[in-house]
N, C-alpha and C positions, 0 to 999 in steps of 0.2 A: 504494500500500500504506500502511496506517496501523497504528500500534501500539495494542493494547488490552490491558487487564489482566483476566484471568479471575478468578473469585471465589476461587480458591485462590492468588492472587497471582502466578501465572505470567504472563509477558508473551508475547504472540504478535503476529504481523503478519498482517493479513488483506488480501485483494485487494478493493479497493473496487468493482471492476467486477463482482464476484460477489455483492455484497450486494443482496438483494431488498427487505428492509424492516427497520426498527428499531421496537422497542416497549418502553415503560417499564411494568414490571409488579410492583413498583416497580423491581426491577433491570432493567438494559437488556438486552434480548434482540435479538441480531442473527440474522436469518434470511437464509440464502444462497439463491441461485437453484436449488440442488439440494435445497432444503428442510431442510438441516442447520441446527441452531440452536446458538448459544452464548450464555451469560450473561456479562456483563462488568460491572466495577465503575464504569466511567465513566458519567456521566449521558448520557441520550439527546442532549441539546443539545450536549455536548462531542464526542460521536461525529459528530453531524451537521456540526459546525464543522470537524472534522478532514477529513471527506469533502470539504467545500467547498474547503478549503485545498489538499487533494491535487489535486482536479480543476482548480483555478486554476493550480497549478504545472505540471500536465501540459499544459493548454491554452496556457500562456505559452510553454513549450518548443516546442510544435507551431507556434505563430505565428512563433517565431524561425526555425525551419527552413523554413517556407513562404516567408518573406520573404527568405531567404538572408542573415540576419543584419542586414538593413537595417531601418530604423525605419518599416516600413509596417504598416498595420492590415489585418487579414483579417476578412471578414464571411462568414457562411454564407447562401447563398441558400435560398429555400424548396424548391428542387429538390434540395438537399443538396450542391451544389457550393460551392467556396470561391472568393470573389472578392477580389482585392487592390485596395486603394484606391490611386489614382495618387499 
């Protein structure tokens, strides 16, 4: 989830997994998978960076739980499975 500021200065949190696209028109428009749209004050690049940071933090926590807290690296195979490095 990331925080965004609507044009009326209200702050809301959106589910990154439900974002379909971002568009600069010049305001940033977020389109969700259900085709709802909202306009936000943050520039497209900032929203993109927040999404990347959020996904990195989620993937980092997933890697921790897969490795049982040990310092192992996980990789994803082309078949979609997760392999642990020795």
